[in-house]
C-alpha positions in Angstrom: 5.7 -35.6 0.1 6.3 -37.4 3.3 5.4 -35.8 6.6 9.2 -35.6 7.5 10.0 -33.8 4.2 7.1 -31.4 4.8 8.2 -30.7 8.4 11.8 -30.1 7.3 10.8 -27.8 4.5 8.4 -25.9 6.8 11.2 -25.3 9.4 13.7 -24.4 6.7 11.5 -22.2 4.4 8.4 -21.1 6.2 9.3 -20.4 9.8 11.9 -17.8 8.9 9.1 -15.8 7.3 7.0 -15.6 10.5 7.9 -12.0 11.1 6.8 -10.9 7.7 3.6 -13.0 8.0 2.7 -11.5 11.4 3.3 -8.0 10.1 1.0 -8.7 7.1 -1.7 -10.1 9.3 -1.5 -7.2 11.8 -1.7 -4.6 9.1 -4.6 -6.3 7.4 -6.8 -7.7 10.2 -8.7 -5.4 12.6 -9.2 -7.9 15.4 -5.7 -8.2 16.9 -6.7 -11.0 19.3 -7.3 -13.3 16.3 -3.8 -12.8 14.7 -2.2 -15.8 16.4 -5.1 -18.1 15.3 -4.9 -16.7 11.8 -1.1 -17.4 11.7 -1.8 -21.0 12.7 -4.5 -21.4 10.1 -2.1 -20.1 7.4 0.5 -22.6 8.6 -2.1 -25.5 8.4 -3.0 -24.5 4.8 0.6 -24.2 3.8 1.4 -27.7 5.2 -1.6 -29.2 3.5 -0.6 -27.7 0.2 3.0 -28.8 0.7 1.9 -32.4 0.9 1.2 -32.3 -2.8 4.3 -30.2 -3.8 6.5 -27.5 -2.5 5.9 -24.0 -3.9 8.6 -22.4 -6.0 8.4 -19.1 -4.2 7.8 -19.7 -0.5 7.5 -16.1 0.5 4.9 -15.3 -2.1 3.0 -18.5 -1.3 2.9 -17.7 2.4 1.6 -14.2 1.8 -0.9 -15.3 -0.8 -2.2 -17.9 1.5 -2.6 -15.3 4.2 -4.4 -13.0 1.8 -6.8 -15.7 0.7 -7.5 -16.6 4.3 -8.3 -13.0 5.2 -10.6 -12.7 2.1 -12.4 -15.8 3.1 -12.8 -14.6 6.7 -14.1 -11.3 5.5 -16.6 -12.9 3.2 -17.7 -15.2 5.9 -18.2 -12.2 8.3 -19.7 -10.1 5.5 -17.4 -7.3 6.6 -15.1 -5.9 4.0 -13.0 -3.0 5.4 -11.5 -0.9 2.7 -8.1 -0.9 4.3 -7.8 -4.7 4.1 -8.7 -5.1 0.4 -7.6 -1.8 -1.1 -4.2 -3.1 -2.4 -4.4 -6.9 -2.5 -3.4 -7.0 -6.1 -0.1 -5.3 -5.2 0.9 -8.3 -3.1 4.0 -8.8 -5.2 5.1 -5.3 -4.3 4.1 -5.8 -0.7 6.6 -8.5 -0.2 9.2 -5.9 0.6 6.8 -3.4 2.1 8.1 -0.6 4.3 7.8 -0.9 8.1 4.9 0.5 10.1 7.0 3.6 11.0 7.7 4.4 7.4 4.0 3.9 6.5 3.0 6.3 9.3 5.4 8.9 8.2 4.3 8.6 4.5 0.7 8.9 5.5 1.4 12.0 7.6 3.2 13.5 4.6 0.4 12.7 2.3 -2.1 14.4 4.7 0.1 17.5 4.9 0.3 17.6 1.1 -3.5 17.2 0.8 -4.0 20.1 3.2 -1.5 22.2 1.2 -3.2 21.3 -2.1 -6.6 22.3 -0.6 -5.2 25.8 0.1 -4.3 26.5 -3.5 -6.6 28.5 -5.8 -9.0 26.1 -7.6 -7.5 26.5 -11.1 -3.9 26.1 -9.8 -5.0 23.0 -7.8 -6.7 21.5 -10.9 -3.6 22.1 -13.1 -1.4 20.6 -10.5 -3.5 17.5 -10.1 -3.8 17.0 -13.9 -0.1 17.4 -14.3 1.3 15.5 -11.3 -1.4 13.0 -10.5 -2.9 12.2 -13.8 0.3 12.8 -15.7 -1.1 14.9 -18.5 1.1 17.1 -20.7 0.8 20.9 -20.7 -1.1 20.7 -24.0 -3.5 18.1 -22.6 -4.1 20.2 -19.5 -4.7 23.4 -21.6 -7.2 21.5 -23.7 -9.0 20.0 -20.7 -9.1 23.3 -18.8 -9.9 25.3 -21.9 -6.9 27.7 -21.3 -3.6 28.4 -23.1 -0.4 26.5 -22.4 1.1 29.7 -21.1 -1.7 29.9 -18.5 -1.1 26.3 -17.6 2.5 27.0 -17.0 1.6 30.0 -14.8 -0.9 28.0 -12.8 1.7 25.2 -12.2 4.5 27.7 -11.3 2.1 29.4 -8.8 1.0 26.1 -7.3 4.6 24.8 -6.9 5.7 28.0 -5.3 2.8 28.0 -2.9 3.2 24.3 -2.0 6.9 24.7 -1.5 6.5 27.8 0.7 3.8 26.1 2.8 5.5 22.8 3.2 8.8 24.2 4.1 7.2 26.8 6.4 5.6 23.9 8.4 9.1 22.5 9.0 10.5 25.8 10.0 12.9 26.0 7.0 13.3 28.3 4.0 12.8 26.8 0.5 
């Protein structure tokens, strides 16, 4: 591709994605003072690749390029923070990721749920996790816990009642 074609494509297809790219970089790189430099390096890599041919899916290409750059930087620094690499395979789903405020709210709700789960009696908590986290059936739970299906149902009912009461009480509402 000619430099003019690459420049026109870049302005038309890549620059409108700058907000998404910056959000991705800010969420996945600890040193915030390097974000602008990272963005520029992503742009350089994108333009170099576009000289050969334009990608079919620009948004995915931009975010994949950013991801690969961050991975290379982390390898170079021998620092691999869990937050930055925990969900790289879900990049396709991250294209329409929720905003930072929604992420913070979801994390807070998960923390509250974990605290509520920790207050349950051990067998109720185990049944709840097997049913709603691991997705096991009542019969599978009964077999794994070495109890009857009726007892599994009792544990789950007790757990759901306790969680509902606790979570609604925190919000000052009645279930």
